[in-house]
C-alpha positions in Angstrom: 84.3 33.5 95.6 83.9 31.2 92.6 85.2 27.7 92.4 88.2 27.3 90.4 90.7 24.2 89.3 93.3 23.7 86.8 93.3 20.9 84.8 97.1 19.7 83.9 98.3 17.8 81.2 101.6 16.9 78.9 102.1 20.0 76.9 104.8 17.7 75.1 102.0 15.1 73.9 99.9 16.9 70.7 97.9 13.1 70.0 93.8 14.0 70.1 93.4 11.0 73.2 95.4 13.1 75.2 93.9 16.7 75.0 90.6 15.1 74.7 91.2 14.2 78.4 91.6 17.3 79.8 89.1 18.8 77.6 86.3 16.2 78.7 87.5 16.5 82.2 86.9 20.4 82.2 83.6 19.7 80.3 82.8 17.5 83.7 84.1 20.5 85.8 82.0 22.8 84.0 78.6 20.8 84.4 79.7 20.8 88.2 79.8 24.6 88.4 83.6 24.6 88.3 85.6 26.8 86.5 88.2 24.8 84.5 91.3 25.9 82.9 93.8 23.6 80.9 97.2 24.1 81.7 100.4 22.5 80.0 102.8 21.3 82.4 105.3 22.7 80.4 104.4 26.3 81.6 105.0 26.1 85.1 108.3 25.0 86.3 109.3 24.2 89.8 112.7 26.8 90.6 114.6 25.4 93.5 116.6 27.7 95.5 117.9 27.1 99.0 115.5 26.7 102.0 112.3 26.6 99.4 111.0 25.6 96.4 108.7 27.5 93.9 106.9 27.9 90.7 107.5 30.1 87.9 105.0 30.6 85.2 102.1 32.8 83.6 100.3 30.5 86.4 102.8 30.9 89.1 100.9 34.1 90.6 97.5 32.9 91.1 96.8 28.9 92.6 93.7 27.0 91.8 91.3 25.6 94.6 92.9 22.5 93.3 94.5 20.5 90.4 93.2 17.4 88.4 96.3 16.2 87.5 96.1 14.6 84.2 99.7 13.9 83.6 102.5 12.0 84.9 105.1 15.2 86.1 105.5 14.0 89.6 107.7 16.8 90.4 105.2 19.3 89.5 102.5 17.9 91.1 104.6 17.5 94.0 105.5 21.2 94.2 101.5 22.2 93.9 100.9 19.9 97.2 104.0 21.9 99.2 102.0 24.7 98.1 99.2 23.7 99.8 96.8 23.0 96.8 95.0 19.4 96.6 96.4 17.4 94.2 93.7 14.2 92.5 95.5 11.8 92.2 98.4 12.7 94.5 102.2 13.0 93.6 102.9 9.8 95.5 100.2 7.5 93.7 100.8 9.0 90.5 104.4 7.9 91.0 103.9 4.4 91.9 101.6 4.1 89.1 103.9 5.4 86.6 106.1 2.6 87.7 105.5 -0.9 87.0 107.8 -1.9 89.4 106.9 0.4 92.3 103.0 -0.4 91.5 103.6 -4.0 91.7 105.8 -3.9 95.1 103.1 -2.1 96.2 100.5 -4.6 95.7 102.7 -7.4 96.9 103.3 -5.1 100.3 99.7 -5.0 100.8 98.7 -8.4 99.9 97.1 -7.7 96.4 96.7 -10.8 94.1 98.8 -10.4 90.7 100.8 -12.6 88.2 104.0 -13.2 89.5 106.6 -10.8 88.7 110.4 -10.2 88.5 112.0 -6.6 88.0 114.8 -6.2 85.6 118.5 -5.4 87.2 119.9 -2.1 87.1 122.6 -2.0 84.3 125.0 0.6 83.4 126.4 -2.0 80.5 125.3 -4.7 78.7 125.4 -7.7 80.7 126.8 -10.1 78.0 126.7 -13.2 80.4 123.0 -12.9 80.7 122.7 -14.6 84.0 119.0 -12.5 85.0 117.3 -14.2 81.9 118.5 -17.5 83.5 116.7 -16.8 86.5 113.9 -15.5 84.8 113.6 -19.0 83.0 113.7 -20.5 86.5 111.0 -18.4 87.4 108.4 -19.0 84.6 107.8 -21.0 81.7 106.9 -19.8 78.1 105.0 -18.0 77.0 106.2 -15.0 79.5 105.1 -11.6 79.5 107.9 -8.5 79.5 106.3 -5.2 80.4 108.5 -1.5 80.4 108.2 0.0 83.3 107.1 3.0 81.6 104.5 2.2 79.6 100.7 3.2 78.8 97.9 1.5 76.6 99.4 -1.7 76.3 102.1 -0.2 74.3 105.0 -1.7 75.7 103.9 -5.0 76.8 105.1 -8.1 75.3 104.6 -11.9 75.0 107.8 -13.9 74.6 107.7 -17.8 73.4 111.4 -18.9 73.9 114.7 -18.5 75.3 115.8 -16.6 71.7 112.7 -14.3 71.8 113.2 -13.3 75.3 117.2 -12.4 74.9 116.2 -10.6 71.7 113.3 -8.6 73.4 115.8 -7.5 76.6 118.5 -6.9 74.0 116.1 -4.0 72.5 115.1 -2.9 75.6 119.2 -2.2 76.6 118.8 0.3 79.3 115.2 0.5 79.8 113.9 -0.7 83.1 111.3 -3.3 82.7 109.7 -6.3 84.2 109.2 -9.8 83.2 105.6 -11.3 84.4 104.0 -15.0 84.6 101.2 -15.2 81.4 98.2 -15.9 82.6 96.6 -18.0 79.8 93.4 -18.0 81.2 93.0 -14.4 80.5 94.5 -14.0 76.9 92.6 -11.8 75.1 90.7 -10.9 77.6 90.1 -8.7 80.8 88.0 -6.1 83.1 88.5 -2.7 83.6 86.8 -1.5 86.8 86.9 2.6 87.7 87.3 3.4 90.7 86.1 6.7 92.8 86.7 7.0 96.5 86.5 3.5 97.1 83.4 2.9 95.6 83.3 0.6 91.6 81.3 3.5 89.6 81.7 1.9 85.9 82.9 -1.2 84.7 83.8 -3.0 80.8 85.2 -6.5 79.8 87.8 -5.6 76.7 88.3 -8.7 73.9 90.9 -9.1 71.5 90.5 -12.1 69.1 94.1 -11.2 67.7 96.2 -10.1 70.2 97.2 -11.5 73.5 96.6 -7.5 75.1 92.9 -7.1 75.1 93.3 -3.0 75.3 91.0 -1.2 72.8 93.9 0.8 71.7 95.2 -2.3 70.8 92.5 -3.5 68.4 90.4 -4.6 71.2 86.5 -4.3 71.6 84.3 -3.5 74.7 80.9 -4.0 76.1 79.2 -3.2 79.6 80.2 -5.6 82.2 78.6 -6.1 85.9 81.5 -7.4 88.0 81.1 -9.9 90.9 81.7 -8.3 94.4 84.8 -10.1 94.4 85.8 -8.7 91.6 84.6 -5.1 93.1 86.5 -5.8 96.0 89.8 -6.9 94.3 89.3 -3.4 92.6 89.0 -1.2 95.3 91.7 -2.9 97.5 94.8 -2.3 94.6 93.5 1.3 93.9 93.8 2.1 97.9 97.3 0.0 98.2 98.7 2.1 95.7 97.1 5.2 97.0 94.8 6.6 94.4 91.8 8.6 94.7 90.4 7.1 91.6 92.2 4.8 89.0 91.2 2.2 86.4 91.9 -1.4 87.9 92.8 -4.0 85.1 91.9 -7.5 86.3 92.7 -10.8 84.6 90.6 -14.1 84.7 92.3 -16.7 86.4 91.2 -20.4 87.2 91.5 -19.1 91.2 89.7 -16.0 90.5 90.2 -12.8 90.0 94.0 -11.0 89.8 95.1 -7.6 89.3 96.9 -6.7 86.0 97.4 -3.2 86.4 96.3 -0.1 88.2 96.1 3.1 85.9 96.0 6.3 88.3 95.6 8.3 84.8 92.8 6.5 83.2 91.3 8.0 80.1 87.7 7.4 80.6 85.8 8.4 77.3 86.5 4.3 76.0 84.2 3.2 79.5 81.7 6.1 78.5 81.1 5.1 74.6 80.7 1.3 76.0 79.1 1.7 79.6 77.6 5.6 78.8 78.4 6.0 82.5 80.6 9.7 82.7 83.1 8.5 85.4 84.2 12.4 85.1 81.0 13.1 86.8 81.7 10.7 89.9 85.7 12.2 90.1 84.4 15.9 90.3 82.0 15.2 92.9 84.2 13.4 95.0 86.9 16.2 94.8 84.3 18.7 95.6 83.4 16.5 98.7 87.2 16.8 99.6 87.7 20.4 98.8 85.0 21.9 99.3 82.9 19.9 102.3 
């Protein structure tokens, strides 16, 4: 019997970077001798009935050996797991990494260092008294970071410099979950990305920006190959483990006391690090998965 997998991606996101990730993983699967099928998440839906949950759609009758889940559709990932299909990363780790609130909660509970962070209150009407803003200002000095809880590529991360800016940003985010975080000035415009596969760091790059506090390449940053220290490697591995990922892109910041975690990405795009380092992280991902699934 031939080895086969699904690569699930979001069918509503037509941007090249999302489609190319799925295609990149399919190419790596083929290189590893695995027949890969690209499956949009909106072609297979979960059906709930008394006593059972099932899938419906064109793909529901023939399940793969495993699924490479390049999306954040947690319900679909969880249903595939219920049907005994191994999913990488797991639904629980995708759920944790998708929400920055849950991610920082898990990092805190596991003793992983990261910038001090506060969650937003859950509000059903605008809070005109803005008591929580005073709490943020009690815990942090300006400038401080405001991050939407759900977002990617650094595009929902903001640096605010005053109470007025903070108030204005939070009013703009009315109804959107967010976190407020200490700004690490020593790491302004630079960070480290380390890809961790099965508890092993396999590729790393340092990203820099001269025009933005965010170092993300999508935000205009540049990247070059980087050899992380033993401390940085150990921290990246511990962070990936803390949120339950089999593989992850872990972003680290520089501080006077040493490295600290910025974020853990369960669906880290890997083309940029390939072009920077020449290392195809996908090959390591498929090798790891083959060992788990096929032994």
